[in-house]
N, C-alpha and C positions, 0 to 999 in steps of 0.2 A: 504494500500500500504506500502510495506517495504522500509525502508530508506537504501541507500547504505552505506557501511562502509566508513568512512572518515579515510584513512590511514595516518600515520605520513608522513611528507614530506620526500622525498628521493632525493638525489643528482643525477645529470646526470650520473656521473661515476658509482655510486652504482646501479642505475637503469639499465644501460647498462651491468654491470657485472652480475646482477641477471638474466637478459634476456639471456645473452651469456652462463652463467652457466647452465641455464635450458635447453638450446638447446644442449650444450655439454653433459649434463647428459642424456638427452633423446637419443642422438646418441649412447652414451656408452651402455645404456641399450639395444637399438636396435641391435647394432653390436654384442653384447655378448648375443644374444637371448638364453634364457633358461640356461645360465651359472651361476655359483655361483659368485656373484659380491661382491665388497668390503663392501657394506652396509649389505650384507647377513650374515657377521660375527656378526654384531650387531643384526640383525633380529633373528639369531639363539639363541643368548643369551636371548633375550626377549621371544622367542618361548618357550624355556625350562623353563624360569621363569613362564610363563603362565600356564604350566602344574602344577607347584607347587602351585601357587596362586589360580587357579580355581579348583585344585584337591580337596580342602576341600568341594566342593559342590557335589562331587561324580564322578563316572566313565565317563559318557558322557560329562559333562561339563569340567572335568579335561582333557579329551582327546581333546576336541574342544578348551580348554583354551590356548593351545600353539599358535594356529592360531589367536585366538582372541587377545592375548597380542601382537603378532607380528604386527598386523595391527592397533590395537587400540592405542598403545603407540605413534607411530609417528603421528597418527591422533589427539590424545589428545594434543600432543605438538603443533600441528598446531593451535588448539583452544586456547592454552595459548598465542601464538603469535597474534592471532586475537584479543584477549582481550587487548593486548598491542598495537594493531593497527600497527604492524610491518610486512609489506608486504614481504620483503626478507625472514624472518624467517618462515612466514606462507607458502610461496612458497616452500622453501626447505623441510619443513616437509610434505607438500602434495606430492611433488615429491617422497619423501621417502615412503609415504603411497602407492603411485601407484606402485613403484618398489617392495615393500613388497607384494602387491597383485599379481604381476607377479611371484614373487618367490613362493608364495603359490600355484599358478596355476600349477607350475611344480610338486609340491608335490601331488596335487590332481590328476593330469594326470597319476601319477605313482601308483595310488591306487591298480589297478589290478596286474600290473607287479611287483611292489615292488622291483625295481632295484636300487633305490637310497640308498647310504650309510646313515645309521641312527646313531645318537649319541647314543653310548652305545649298538647299535644293537637291540634296543627295538622294540616295536610294531609300525607298520605304522599307524599313526593317521587316515589318510583318508581311508585306507583299513578298519579300525575298524569302523569309522563313517558311511561310505557309506554301508559297509557290514551289519551293524546293521539294516538299513532300506531297505535292499535288493536293493540298488541303485548303486552297483559297476559298472554295465554296462554303467552307465551315467558319469563315472569319467571324460572322455575326454570332454564331453559336458559342464559339470560344470567348468572344467579347462578353456575352451575357454571363458566362460562367465566371470569368475574371471579375466582372463588375459585381456579381453576387457575392463573391469572396470578399471583395473590398467592403461592401455594405455590411456583410456579416461581422467583419472585424470592427468596423465603426460602431455597430449596434451593440456588440458584446462589450466593448470598452465603455461606451456611454452608460449602459445599464450597470456595469460593474462599478463605475465611479459614482453613479447615483446611489447604488446599494451601499457603497462605502460611506458616502455622505450621510445617509439615513442612520447607519450604524454608529457613526461618529457622534451624531446628535443624540443618540439613545444612551450612549455611555456616560457615566457620571464624570464630571469634570474635577480635576485635582484642585484642592484648595490651596 
């Protein structure tokens, strides 16, 4: 049986702020469905870095590397916060990971149409990746799966932070 993580104590105001921030962030992502959001500027930088970093492994991994870096960097930062037992930082980085997946889903869904503006006007990663395996016709199905994963992460994190805030307010305060 696995043991639950014992998070560092969090104050009532900080817990409420984390929960409220998660709800506001989820609403922001939902209201701006499939739009380029403020975090996507950072995602784009990590995406382009991923092509350079993973490009040393060859064409396929180099092409996939943009998406890998875009998703793995915020996920990796979440793991750093987990090791420090910092719930708000973990929550933020997981919300970011979920939003990044939603951003990737837009890119995947565009694989056949190739209508999105690309940095430098280069190749469309997902057209290249799916085309290589003759899976272009499944671009929208894959995009829906990736988007659902992103929303699942955002929802679980928001609910967890709300639950934590409720529990924090139910605990007696030290005198």
